[in-house]
C-alpha positions in Angstrom: 157.2 125.0 -42.9 153.5 124.4 -43.8 151.8 126.3 -41.0 148.8 128.5 -41.4 147.8 130.4 -38.2 145.3 133.1 -38.3 142.7 134.4 -35.8 140.2 132.1 -37.4 142.1 129.0 -38.4 145.2 127.0 -37.5 146.7 124.4 -39.8 149.8 122.5 -38.7 151.6 119.5 -40.3 151.0 116.3 -38.3 154.5 116.2 -36.9 153.9 119.7 -35.4 150.6 118.4 -33.8 152.6 115.4 -32.3 155.1 117.8 -30.8 152.5 120.2 -29.4 150.1 117.6 -27.9 150.4 114.7 -25.5 149.8 111.2 -26.9 146.3 111.2 -25.4 145.5 114.7 -26.7 146.8 113.7 -30.2 144.7 110.5 -30.2 141.5 112.4 -29.3 142.0 115.7 -31.2 143.7 114.5 -34.4 142.5 110.9 -34.6 138.9 111.3 -33.3 139.6 109.1 -30.3 137.6 108.9 -27.1 138.8 108.7 -23.5 137.2 106.3 -21.2 134.3 107.6 -19.1 135.0 109.0 -15.7 138.8 109.1 -16.4 139.2 112.6 -17.8 140.5 115.5 -15.7 137.4 117.7 -16.2 134.4 115.4 -16.0 133.9 116.3 -12.4 135.4 119.8 -12.4 133.0 122.3 -10.8 135.2 125.4 -10.8 134.1 128.6 -12.6 136.0 129.4 -15.7 136.4 128.8 -19.4 137.2 125.6 -21.3 139.7 126.1 -24.2 140.7 123.8 -27.1 143.9 122.0 -26.0 145.1 122.2 -29.6 144.8 125.9 -30.3 143.5 127.6 -27.1 140.2 128.8 -28.7 137.5 129.4 -26.1 135.0 126.5 -26.6 132.7 126.2 -23.5 131.9 128.1 -20.3 131.5 126.6 -16.9 128.1 128.4 -16.8 126.8 125.8 -19.3 128.5 122.8 -17.8 126.4 120.2 -16.0 126.6 116.7 -14.6 125.0 114.4 -17.2 126.1 111.2 -15.4 127.9 110.2 -18.7 131.5 110.4 -17.3 132.5 113.2 -19.7 132.3 116.9 -19.4 128.9 117.9 -20.6 127.7 121.4 -21.7 124.3 122.7 -22.9 125.9 125.1 -25.5 129.3 126.2 -26.9 130.8 129.5 -25.9 129.6 131.1 -29.1 128.3 130.3 -32.6 131.8 130.4 -34.0 133.4 128.1 -31.3 132.6 124.7 -32.8 131.6 123.0 -36.0 129.3 120.0 -36.3 129.7 117.1 -38.7 127.7 113.9 -39.4 129.6 110.8 -37.9 128.4 107.4 -39.2 131.3 105.5 -37.5 130.6 102.3 -35.5 127.2 101.6 -37.2 125.4 104.6 -35.6 124.6 108.1 -36.7 125.9 110.8 -34.4 126.9 114.5 -34.6 130.6 115.0 -34.1 131.8 118.3 -32.6 135.1 119.9 -33.7 137.0 123.0 -32.8 136.2 125.7 -35.4 139.8 127.0 -35.4 142.0 123.9 -35.6 139.4 121.2 -36.6 140.3 119.1 -33.6 137.8 116.4 -32.6 136.2 117.3 -29.3 133.3 114.8 -28.9 129.7 114.6 -29.9 126.4 116.5 -29.4 123.2 114.6 -28.4 119.6 115.8 -28.3 119.1 114.8 -24.7 120.3 117.8 -22.7 118.5 119.9 -20.1 119.2 123.3 -21.6 116.9 125.5 -23.6 117.9 123.8 -26.9 117.8 120.3 -25.4 121.4 119.6 -26.4 124.2 117.8 -24.6 127.7 118.5 -25.8 129.6 115.5 -24.6 133.3 116.5 -24.7 136.6 114.6 -24.1 138.6 116.2 -21.3 141.8 115.5 -23.3 140.6 117.9 -25.9 140.2 120.7 -23.4 142.3 123.1 -21.2 140.6 124.9 -18.4 141.2 128.5 -17.4 139.8 129.3 -14.0 137.8 132.5 -13.6 139.7 135.3 -11.9 
């Protein structure tokens, strides 16, 4: 089997991703899809806790940085740490954006925009399908 799972990185063959993820999660995380606005399970979640990658369970965002951007997707002012996500230029659909991916499994999460309210002015616009939520205990 061609699986590489370390603390820092997870590589799985595509058939393993298909077994591990729902059809919607696969479409978002592995094919860089986007769920429709206001349809994801976490866009309106106000509970305290941690948002994890649905593909590998890496901590990505904290509820402390989540805010209502009005966009219809979960929005955060910052990732959980410097090693949580990676950013990549996305020139798809005739526009330049910055794609956000999980640093461990390289799953597509969403995009980051320079119109957020936080100290860095960033809005991490993330698909609910790419996330799992762990409530604070």
